N, C-alpha and C positions, 0 to 999 in steps of 0.2 A: 504494500500500500504506500502511495507517495503522498507527500504533504501538498496541500493547496498553496500555490505561490502567492495568492492574493493576501493582503494583510487582513487579519481577523478584526473583529469589532473592538477588541481590547487594545489593538495597536493604533487605531485611528483616534484622532482627536475629536472629542465630542463637541458638537456645535453648541455654542452658548447663545442661543437665540432669545429674543424677547418673549415674554409670556403671551402677548397678543401682538400680532402684526397689524400694520395700518389697515389692511383690508378687513381683519377681524373686528377692529374697532368701528369701522364704518358700517360693517354688517350689523353689529350689535346695536348701534345707534339707530339705524334704519329699522330694524326689527322693533325696537322700543317705540319709535315714532309711529310705526304702522299699528302696533297694539293700542297706542293712545288714540289714534284716529278711529280704529274699530270701536273702542269703548265709547267715544263721543257719538259715533254713528248709531250705535245700538241702544244707547241710554238717552231717551228724550229729555229727562229731567236734568241730566248733566249738560246736555247740549243747550237747553234753555238757560241754565245758570251761566255757562261759559260765554254765551253770546249776548249778555246784557239783559236777559229776561227777568232778573231778580234785582231787588233793591234791599239795601241794608235797613232793617227795621228793629226798633226796640219793641219786643213782644212781651206779653205776660202769659205765663202758663196758667191755664184755667182748668185743665184736667190732666191727670196722669193715670194711665192704665198699664198694669203689668200683665204680661202673657208670654206665650211662646210662639215661635215661628210655626206655621202650619206644617204638620207632619214631622216636626222635630221637637219633642218634648223636653230636650235638654238644653235648648238654646233660648235664653230669655229674650223677650222683645218688649220694649217699653214704647208706648204710644203717648205722645204729648199732644194736647190741643192747645194751640197758642192763639192769642188775640192781639191785634194792634189797631191803631187808629190811622186812617188815611183821609185826612181832611175832616169832613163831617161823618164819614163812614167808619163803622167798626167792622173789621174783617177778621176772619179766623181761618186757621189751616191745621192740618194734622201732620205731625212730624214723628217718624218712627226710627228708632235706633236699637240695635242689638245691645243687650246688657241690662243690668239693673238700673232703676231710676237714678238719674243724676240731678234732677231738679224737682222742686216741690211746687204745689199749687200756690200761686201768688208771686213767685219769683219772676224777675224780669230777665230776659234773655235776648241778646243781640243775634239775630238770624238774618239770612239773606232769603227773601220771600218774593215769589211772583205776585203781581197785583191780584190775580184771581185765586191765589192760595194753592195752586196746583204743584208748585215746586218750592221746597223749603230746604235750605242748606245751612250748615253751621260755619263753613269756611267761605272766605271771599272768593270771587272768580279768579283773582290773581293767584291765590294759593292753589286752587285746583289746576290752573294752567301750569304752574310750576311743577306740581306732582306729575302731571301727564307729560309735560315737555322735558323735564329733567329726570324725574324719578323713574319712569319706565325705561328710558335709555340706559341710565346708570344700572338699574336692576338687570337689564339684559346683558350689560358688560360684565357684571359680577357673575352671572350665570355662565358667560363665555369663559371667564377666568377659572371658574370651578371645573368646567368641562376640560380646559387645557391641563389643569392640575391633575385631573383624573386620568387623562391620556398619558401624561408623563409618568405618573405612578405606575400605570399599567405597563408601559414600555420598559420602565426600570425593573419591574418584577420579572418580565420575560428575560431581560439581559442577566439578571441575577440568577435566574433558573438555569440559563445556558452556562453561566460561569460555574455554578455548583456541579452541574453534570460533567463539565470538562475537568473539574478538580477531582471528581470521583473516578473518572476514567484514568486520569493521570496517576492516582493512587493505586489503582488496580494493576497498572503495567509496571 
């Protein structure tokens, strides 16, 4: 049996590349922005809020009801009925959030509310834009980094396995 004249993996210098190439970063940002666009397209309340359909109002909590999400007895859902004045009109809306009650009847609460009460949000449109425009792309980049880390760990484990087998063969001979 003759030896292979090509250098083995242990004789080559390992490339020290970056964790993410420029193309990976661009791909991650594009994926994050596409996800943000899909969320805006699919969720009409968010779309209304993002495009100026809500106004900042000081509301008063008039009713708090505890319950659970339909079909999920272990996830608490709190429903708030809030009221605010719009000139001479007194308007109300329903605001639902997962979790135990955080407000009580009579408390004031600054919310972003559509004039007809159909959309109620706790964060300003700017905060929502930032989460969608920056948060999702950054999250997709973090997932890309985790994927690269996983690939490198997997590749290293294969190389270590090959090294161990070579060492065992060398000990036998």
